[in-house]
Each structure stands twice: as structure tokens, then as C-alpha cells.
C-alpha positions as CSV (number, residue, x, y, z in Angstrom):
1,A,8.7,16.4,-4.1
2,S,10.2,13.2,-4.3
3,S,9.2,10.9,-1.2
4,S,11.9,8.6,0.5
5,A,9.1,6.6,2.3
6,G,7.8,4.3,-0.9
7,G,4.2,4.4,-1.1
8,T,1.4,1.6,-2.5
9,G,-0.7,1.1,-5.9
10,Y,-4.2,0.6,-6.6
11,L,-5.2,-1.2,-10.2
12,Q,-9.2,-2.1,-10.1
13,V,-10.7,-3.5,-13.6
14,T,-14.3,-2.8,-13.5
15,A,-15.3,-3.6,-17.1
16,M,-13.3,-5.8,-20.1
17,S,-14.5,-7.2,-23.7
18,G,-12.1,-7.8,-26.6
19,F,-8.7,-7.4,-25.0
20,S,-6.7,-10.6,-24.8
21,A,-4.6,-9.0,-22.5
22,F,-4.0,-5.6,-20.3
23,V,-0.8,-4.7,-18.3
24,A,-0.6,-1.4,-16.1
25,K,2.4,0.1,-15.2
26,V,2.9,3.0,-12.5
27,R,5.8,5.5,-13.8
28,D,8.0,8.1,-11.3
29,S,10.3,10.7,-12.7
30,A,12.1,13.3,-11.4
31,N,12.3,15.6,-13.9
32,D,9.2,14.3,-16.4
33,A,11.1,13.6,-18.9
34,S,12.9,10.6,-18.1
35,W,10.5,7.8,-16.7
36,A,11.1,4.3,-15.1
37,D,8.9,1.7,-13.9
38,L,7.5,1.9,-10.5
39,I,4.9,-0.9,-10.2
40,T,3.9,-3.0,-12.8
41,F,0.4,-4.8,-12.3
42,A,0.0,-8.3,-13.2
43,D,-1.5,-9.1,-16.6
44,Q,-5.3,-8.6,-16.3
45,G,-5.9,-11.2,-19.1
46,S,-9.6,-10.5,-20.1
47,T,-10.8,-10.6,-16.4
48,I,-12.4,-7.8,-14.3
49,G,-10.8,-7.8,-11.0
50,A,-8.2,-6.2,-8.4
51,E,-4.6,-5.8,-7.7
52,R,-2.2,-3.8,-4.7
53,A,1.2,-3.5,-4.8
54,T,3.6,-1.7,-2.8
55,V,7.0,-0.1,-3.3
56,S,9.9,1.0,-0.6
57,G,12.7,3.5,-1.0
58,T,12.2,6.7,-3.1
59,V,9.4,7.9,-5.6
60,D,10.0,10.2,-7.6
61,R,8.2,14.0,-7.8
62,Y,6.2,12.8,-11.3
63,L,4.0,10.0,-11.5
64,S,2.4,8.8,-14.8
65,V,0.4,5.4,-15.7
66,A,1.5,3.4,-19.2
67,G,-1.3,1.1,-19.9
68,N,-0.8,-1.5,-22.9
69,V,-3.3,-3.8,-23.9
70,T,-3.7,-7.0,-26.6
71,G,-6.4,-6.7,-29.4
72,S,-8.9,-4.8,-29.8
73,G,-12.3,-3.5,-27.4
74,S,-12.8,-1.7,-24.3
75,I,-12.2,-1.2,-20.5
76,T,-13.1,0.6,-17.7
77,C,-10.4,0.7,-14.7
78,F,-9.3,3.0,-12.0
79,I,-5.4,3.1,-11.1
80,S,-4.0,4.9,-8.1
81,F,-0.9,5.7,-6.0
82,I,-0.4,6.8,-2.7
83,R,2.8,8.0,-0.6
84,N,3.8,6.8,2.8
85,P,4.2,9.8,5.2
């Protein structure tokens, strides 16, 4: 079910090689068909690191992650989202 109190997204990149850019997004949808960006994490470039981002308001029922890279290589990352109670 959707929630109305927002939430927090986390991105952790533990290894990356070859890419010149990596942008991850948490997206939400009310119907599992039309998706909207909820959180866009900063470009990680070619470095490892972490980011935490918060959103307020409604978070729809369905969540997904989209990751866009520039270049070719490999990446190890963890992305999560926690709804506020």
C-alpha cells in the first residue's frame, strides 16, 4: 500500500571500475505501470561512496530502482528505501 509520510533512500557503492558515471534512482508507481522518479542520487562518477536522501509526502505502493551508467565496466552497489511510519 502507499504511505503518506515519505521515506529515506540509501545508496552504497563498494566497488566500481571502468565507468565514468553512475546515476541511480528510486522510482515509485501507484499501478505498477506508470513510474515516477522519487529519489535521484548524485552521480557517483568513478568513485566508491555512499549517499542518503529523504523524501516527504506520498510514496506509492510499488518501488523500483533504475541505474544508468556511462562507459563499460563493473559496479557493486546496494540501494534500499525505508518508508516512514
